[in-house]
N, C-alpha and C positions, 0 to 999 in steps of 0.2 A: 659825315663823309659820304659822298655819292656812290651809287652802284658802279659807275664807270671807274672811279678811283679804286674801289675794291678789286675790280677785275684786273686793273693795271698792276696792283700790288701782287695779285696771285701770279700773273705772268712773270713778274720780276723775280719772285723767290723760287719759282720752279714748281713741278707737280708734286705736292705732298699728299699724305694720306687723307688729310682733311679736304684738300682740293678734290681728290678723287671721289669722296663722299658727296661733295656738292654737285659734281658732274652727274651723279646718279639721279638728282632731282629732276622731275619732268619740266622741260622747257629751259632749264638753266644751261644745259650743255650747248644748245644752239645759240643762246644769247652770248655765252662766253666765247664760242667760236667766232661769232660775228664781231664782238668787241676787241678780242685779242688777236684776230686773224689766224686762229688755229686751224690746222688741216682737218678735213672730214675723214671719217673712218668707214671703211667698207668691209664686208664679210665675204668669204669665198662661197661658191655654190657647190652643186653636186654633179657627179659624172653619170654617164649612161653605159649600158652593157648590151650584149647581143641577145637575140631571141631565137628559139628553136621550137618546132612543133612536131607532133606525131599524131596518128589517128587511133583513137580508142573509143568508139561510141558505146555508151551505156545509157540507162534510163532510170528515173525514179518512179516508183509506183505509188498507188494511192495508199493513204495511211491505214494502220491497224492500231487497235487499242492495246498497246503494250509499252510500259515504261522501262527505261534503262535504270540500272543500279548505280549509274554515275551520279555523284552528289553535287558536283559543281553546276550552278545555274547560270544562265546567260542574263546579263543585266538588261533592263529596258532599253530600247533603241535610242541612241543619242548620236548627235553629230559632233563628235570630238575632233578638234583640229589635229591634223597630221604633223609629225615633227619635221617632215620635209614637204616641199611643194614642187610642182612641175607643171609644164604647159601641155603635157600629153600623158596618157595612162602608161605608155611604154617608158617614158622618162621617170614617172613616179615609181614604177616597179623597179627600175634600175637604181633609183636613189634610196629605196627602202632597205635598210640594213637587215640582214638575217640575224635573228637572235642567237646568242652563244648557246643558249639552252632553249629548246622548243618544248613548251609544256604540253600536256596531254590534249587539252582542248584545241590548241592551235594546230597540233599534229593531226587531229581528227578532221578539222576543217580543211587544212591544206591537203590532206589525203583525199578528201572528196573532190576537191578541185583537180588534183593530179590524176586520179583514176577516171573521173567523169568527163573531164574537159581539157586535158593537156594538149589535145590536137586542135582545140578551138582558138579563136582570137582572144586577146586579153579581155575585151568587153564580155565575151561569152564565158570565160573563166570566172570573171567577177560576178556575173549573174548567177552562176551555179553556187558560188560561195554564199551569195545573199539568200538563196533558197534555203540552205541549211540554217543560216542565222534566223531567217524569218520563221521557220518551223519552230525553232527553240523558243522564240518569243511569242508564238501564236496562242499558246494554251491548248492546242490540239495535238501536240506531239511531245516527246520528252523535252525537259527543260534545259538540257545540256547539249552542247555540240556533239559530243561523243555519243550521247543517248540517241540523238537524231540520226547520226551516221550509221550506228550499229543496230537501229531498230529493224526487226525482221521484215523481210519482203519489201524493203524500200529502195536500197541501192544495190544494184546487181553485182558490183565488184566485191561486196562483203559476202563472204562465204563461211558458214559455220560460226558466225559471230565475230569473225576476224578479218582484218584488212590485210591484203597481200603485202609482200615485202616491197619496199620503195627503193628504187634505184637512185642513189644520190647523183646529182648533176644539175645542169642548167634548168631543166624542166621542173625539178623538185624545188630548186631555189625560187623559181618564178611562182610556183604554186604557194609557197610560204609567203612571199611578198603580197600576192593577191589576197590571201587570207587575212593578212594584217591590214591591208587597205580596206577590205570589206568590213572588218571589225571597227576600224576608225571612222568609216563612213566618209572617207576623204576623196572619193571619186564617184561620179554619177553612175547609178545603176540603171541600165536600160530595160530592166524587167522588174520595175518596182512592185513590191507586194507579192511577188510570185512565191507559191508554196509547192508547186509541182512543175516538172518538165519531162519531156521524153524526146527521143531521137525522132527526126522528122520522117524517117522511113517506116515508122510504125503508126498505127491508128488505134489507140486504146479505147476510143469511144467515150472519153470522159465528158461529163456534162459540167464543165467548168468554164470560167471566163478566161479566154485567151488574151494574154498580155502582149507577147512579143515573140518573134522568131529571130534568134541570133545564131548565125552559122547553121549547124546541124541540129539545134535544139529548139523546141517550141515550149514556151513558158506559160503557165496558167496560175490563177489564184483560186 
């Protein structure tokens, strides 16, 4: 019996469980649709949301030799696919769902984005997130995100080893989304490899390689 006759038999008896399994085979669904004139299937997309900014300039200083007691380590850098796609960073932020529970490491990374760059553009916020991630993977700083963020004399918003209270709202939600996108590697970072940054109105005299200036921050490796 020919393949065309088998397809006609399937169309005649209706969609059974066996037929659904056959449709899962690569290439078979398109052949079946062409032979039996079945309709194509499309999937819905994602929506976008508003953005707000505020001004809170801070800076990251040069490293010191002190390890955090946080045990969780950051995995080697990978380019894992994002569960959502978009044609702009703003659309990707809007389409990235906020986790029901934010674990400690994600909270530390999002906190650095929130306090260091919530008044910057989205690319500027993403670059700040990557500085924290790059430090954790460099072997020169603590190996966890929280260890990097809470390391003494590094981020000026950390006082007494603690992060200030976070005000829930659109800016925090955006910082959480940026942190997830940075961890996924799902959008281009405009300051690749940066380990340091400072506000452009200060001149620390660092002998480091300047990578980029994004908004009010200058990034170095």
